[in-house]
C-alpha positions, 0 to 999 in steps of 0.5 A, a space after each residue: 487494525 494495525 498498519 502493515 507495510 511490505 515492499 519488493 518481495 515481502 508480500 510473499 510472506 503476506 501471501 503465505 500468511 493468507 492475509 491478502 485474499 481480496 486485497 489490492 496490493 503491489 510487489 516486485 513484478 516477478 511474484 505477481 502470479 503468486 500474489 494473484 494465486 493467493 487471492 490478491 489483486 496485484 497492480 503495477 503501481 509504485 504505491 498501493 494503500 488498501 486500508 491498513 495495508 501499504 505495499 510498494 514494488 521496489 527500492 526505487 519506490 522507497 521515497 513514496 513508500 516511506 512517506 505513505 507509512 509516515 502519513 498513515 502513522 501520523 493520521 491513520 484515519 486518512 486511509 480508512 476504507 481507502 485505496 491509494 495508488 499514487 503520490 497524487 492520491 496520497 497527497 489528496 488524502 493528506 490535504 483533505 484530512 487537514 481541511 485543504 491546508 498544506 
C-alpha cells in the first residue's frame, strides 16, 4: 500500500472516498463526527499513523506530521501494522528500526 497523509480537514476527502472505515485517524476537531460517521475511529492526537495512513489535526501539528512522513518514506517497514499516536512512539519506532542507535 502507498503512503497516504492528510492533515486538518483533508480527512473529509478520505471519508468521502470510503477508505477510513475501521481505521484510526485524527483531523481538525470540527469534522470528528463525519469521520466517525464514515466508520473511522477518530482520536484527538497530534499524530496518528495507522499502517500506511498518517493523519494530524491542525497546522500546529505540522512539524510532527512532516517528520512522520519523512520517516515512513525513508523506512516504510517501521509502520507495518503499527498505530502511532505521538512523537515518543514515532521516535521509538525509528530507534527500534535502527537497532536502537540514534
